[in-house]
C-alpha positions as CSV (number, residue, x, y, z in Angstrom):
1,M,4.4,13.2,9.3
2,I,4.0,11.7,5.8
3,I,4.7,8.1,6.6
4,D,4.7,6.6,10.1
5,V,4.9,2.8,10.4
6,K,5.5,1.3,13.8
7,N,5.9,-2.3,15.0
8,L,4.5,-3.8,11.7
9,F,4.2,-7.6,11.5
10,K,2.7,-9.7,8.7
11,S,2.9,-13.4,8.0
12,Y,1.3,-15.7,5.5
13,K,0.5,-19.3,6.4
14,G,3.0,-19.2,9.2
15,Q,5.8,-17.6,7.2
16,Q,6.8,-14.3,8.7
17,V,7.2,-11.7,5.9
18,L,7.4,-8.5,8.0
19,K,8.9,-8.4,11.4
20,D,8.8,-5.3,13.6
21,V,9.1,-2.8,10.7
22,H,9.6,0.9,11.6
23,I,9.6,3.7,9.0
24,S,9.2,7.4,9.5
25,V,9.2,10.0,6.8
26,E,8.6,13.5,8.0
27,E,9.1,15.6,4.9
28,P,8.7,15.0,1.1
29,K,11.6,13.1,-0.4
30,I,12.4,10.3,-2.8
31,I,12.9,6.9,-1.1
32,A,13.9,3.6,-2.6
33,L,12.6,0.4,-1.1
34,V,15.2,-2.2,-2.1
35,G,15.6,-5.9,-1.3
36,P,15.7,-9.3,-2.8
37,N,12.6,-11.2,-4.0
38,G,10.6,-12.3,-1.0
39,A,11.9,-9.6,1.3
40,G,8.5,-8.2,2.0
41,K,8.6,-5.0,-0.2
42,T,5.3,-5.6,-1.8
43,T,3.7,-6.8,1.4
44,L,4.8,-3.6,3.1
45,L,3.3,-1.4,0.4
46,D,0.1,-3.5,0.3
47,C,-0.2,-3.0,4.1
48,M,0.4,0.8,3.7
49,T,-2.3,1.1,1.1
50,H,-4.8,-1.1,2.9
51,L,-4.8,-3.9,0.3
52,V,-3.5,-6.3,3.0
53,R,-4.1,-6.0,6.8
54,P,-1.0,-6.4,9.0
55,D,-1.1,-8.9,11.8
56,Q,0.2,-6.2,14.2
57,G,1.4,-2.6,14.3
58,S,0.2,0.8,13.2
59,I,0.4,2.7,9.9
60,K,-0.3,6.4,9.3
61,L,-0.1,8.1,5.9
62,L,-0.4,11.9,6.0
63,G,-1.6,11.4,9.6
64,K,-4.5,9.1,8.5
65,D,-5.2,5.4,8.8
66,P,-4.8,3.6,5.5
67,S,-8.5,2.6,5.6
68,D,-9.5,6.3,5.4
69,S,-10.8,6.6,1.8
70,S,-10.0,10.3,1.7
71,L,-6.3,9.2,1.2
72,Y,-7.2,8.1,-2.4
73,Y,-7.1,11.8,-3.4
74,D,-3.5,12.2,-2.1
75,V,-1.8,8.8,-2.3
76,S,-1.3,6.6,-5.3
77,Y,0.1,3.1,-5.5
78,L,0.8,1.4,-8.8
79,Q,1.4,-2.3,-8.4
80,D,2.9,-4.6,-11.0
81,N,0.7,-6.1,-13.8
82,R,-0.7,-8.8,-11.6
83,V,-3.7,-6.6,-10.9
84,L,-4.6,-6.0,-14.6
85,Y,-7.4,-7.8,-16.5
86,E,-6.3,-9.1,-19.9
87,D,-9.6,-8.1,-21.5
88,L,-9.6,-4.4,-20.4
89,T,-7.9,-1.5,-22.0
90,G,-5.9,1.0,-20.0
91,Y,-8.9,3.4,-20.0
92,E,-11.2,0.7,-18.9
93,H,-8.9,-0.2,-16.0
94,L,-8.9,3.4,-14.8
95,Y,-12.7,3.7,-15.2
96,F,-13.2,0.4,-13.2
97,I,-11.0,1.7,-10.4
98,C,-12.8,5.0,-10.3
99,R,-16.2,3.3,-10.1
100,A,-15.0,0.8,-7.5
101,Q,-13.8,3.7,-5.3
102,I,-17.0,5.6,-5.9
103,W,-15.3,8.5,-7.6
104,P,-17.3,10.6,-10.0
105,V,-16.5,9.7,-13.7
């Protein structure tokens, strides 16, 4: 199983963003996650990559919990530019991420 999301719930300040989300992907394929602003697309991906903890439910990526740091070698997630620092170059951002994840540089 590549992606296995079950009974995922997440809310912010009482506002329910994800409600009982289920996703199963058993083999490699291209998938589009489409919805209007505020539908929870980014929250779902943030939960799947352990940037945000869900309120309830389970997530497995490649059979592992998203908190398993060994996933960093097999799974990538590029967010929008809200995570970039204005004073760093592209190389400096990548270097920072590698050092933060304790990867050899």
